C-alpha positions, 0 to 999 in steps of 0.5 A: 745529448749522447754520451761517448764512452771509450773502453780500452780493453788491453789483452795479451798473450806472452809465450816465452820461450845481414848476410854477406858472402864469405870472401877470402881477404888478401893482405895489402900494403895500404888502407884502401879507400871506401865510398860512403853514401852521405845523402840522396837529395832531391832539393837544392843542397850546398857543399862548402869547401875549406881548402882547394878542391878540383872538379874533374869533368870530361872536358877539363878540371876546375879548382874550387876554393877561395872565391869559389868556395861553394857549390849548389847541387840541384836536380834538373830535367834529365840530369843535375846541376852544380852552380855558384855565383861564378859558374854553372855546370850541367850534367846528364843523369848518367854522368858521374862527377868527381871532386877531389881535395888538392892536398890532405888539409882540405875538407868540405861541409855538407848538411852541417857536417864536416868531412875529409876526402873527396866527393862523388856525384851521380843520379840513382835509379829513383832520380835522386842525386847521390852524394858519396864521400870517397875517403881512406878507410882509416880516416873514415873510421875516425868518424865512425868509432866515436859516433858509435861509442862514448870516447871521452873516458880513458877507461874505455880505450880497450872497448874502443879498440874492439869497436875499431876492429868491428867497424873495420871488419864490417866495412871491408866486408861491405866493400867486398859485397858491394864492388859493383854498386856506386857506394859501399856503405850508408852513413847511418844505422843501415850500416854504421853511423859516420859523422865525419870530422866533427866527432873525432876524438883523440881516444878513438884515434888512439884506438884506431892507431893501436889496431891499425889494419886489424880485422876479425877472421873466421877460418880463412874468411873475413868474419861477418860482424854485428854490434849493438848498444845494449843486449839486456843480458842476453846476446841473440843469434843472428839467424833469429834477427835476419834471414841469414845463415847460421854463424857459429860465432853469432849464436845466443849466449848470456852476457855475464860479467862477474855476478851480473850482466855486462851491460847493466851499466847501460841507461837502457839495460831496463826500460818501460814504455807506457801508451795511452789510448790516445797515443795508440790511436795516433800510432794506428793513424800513422800506419793506416791513416785512420783514427777510431777516436774520430769515428761517428759517435754512438751511444756507447763505443767500444774501442778494443786494442789487443796484442798477442805475441805469436813468436819469441826467439829462444832468448825471449825477443819478440819475433812476431806479434798480432795486433787488433784495434777496432775492426782492423787486425794485422801482424808485425814482425821484427823491426816493424814492431819496434817501429809501430810502438814509437814515440815522438820523444824517444823514437822506435821501441829500444828493443824486442826484448819486452813483456806486455801488461795493462794498467787501467787505460794504459798499455805497458811494455817493460823490457831491456836492451837497445838494438838487435842484440847480435854480436858485440854489446857495446855497453858490455864491452865498455864495462869490460874495458873498465874492469881491465879486459883487453880488446882481443878478449872482448872480441875473440873470447867473449862476443865472437867466439871462434874468430881470430885477429889478423892484420891485413895492412 
């Protein structure tokens, strides 16, 4: 019988060391409405109404609620259909449909989440039905702030105020940039997480009320702001993460608080990920649909996995990496690196702030932080809040130096 021997050779080389147009924002009397993309659907999906909603079509308006408390949304040839046991409506793919609550107490559920506001339906260029939540900006933020940051501890109030200002500024910036698009923001990490009514908390709402209408400005324009979970002690410059221009207030810096790092309280301040040969082979299969462990057996099979860091930012985050496995080589950049080194249990690699090492037949990444590292470090802000910092100190004196607060409604 032939013997199959696998050898994992792990070698590495360690070398150390989202842009929107700048628009002038005008003061308004009220908080505007925002359009948030909840989903793009291909399969039949149900919207359930709690209270009365009105469906507006070209011909008439129809009430939904009570006996007509739900609508199934599904694709049909050249369009889409809304239906329930009592009614069927068919629309062409170019038709946009609006459902609006009859009063402020009405709400709806979609994909097991509850939302305030109205619903816009349309078909995108890929033939999928877009389900868009049209809602007042401040009501929207009530479903963003507690989804993005812990909001049960009263000691976190100032950090939540800082998060509220960041989320509001980010939202208004996107609204200005996407005026001609069918929606303003995604409801997930492509923009900021929006989880609707179910995540609202009194403390987050208090933070929003206390900062009502407040945004960050730089000179005479709306600031470009970003935030992330944990910087690991080092804030990254925006231009090192995305292909964007250089912002004076989004530059690299140490995130120091007292004698330590501000985000040292984060559970992901430091982390380790260990991959076996079998796990690396599975990751390779996911990317290239090819497993070298299932190749034809020879007397001795050498499976070589090599990793080389080609480029790091000045703060030490990996920007480009060369990987080779067997007879295949490829180069990954930025988030693709995090996506490749993913895990079924923990998801994508927490950050690009890591070093490489090997131990027998395992490949080890030892790193720190979670997220892209640009702008406000959320765990750093939470720690500062506990230490007595005010939200304006956290924003304009720490994470976005050179900006200032302005009330726009």
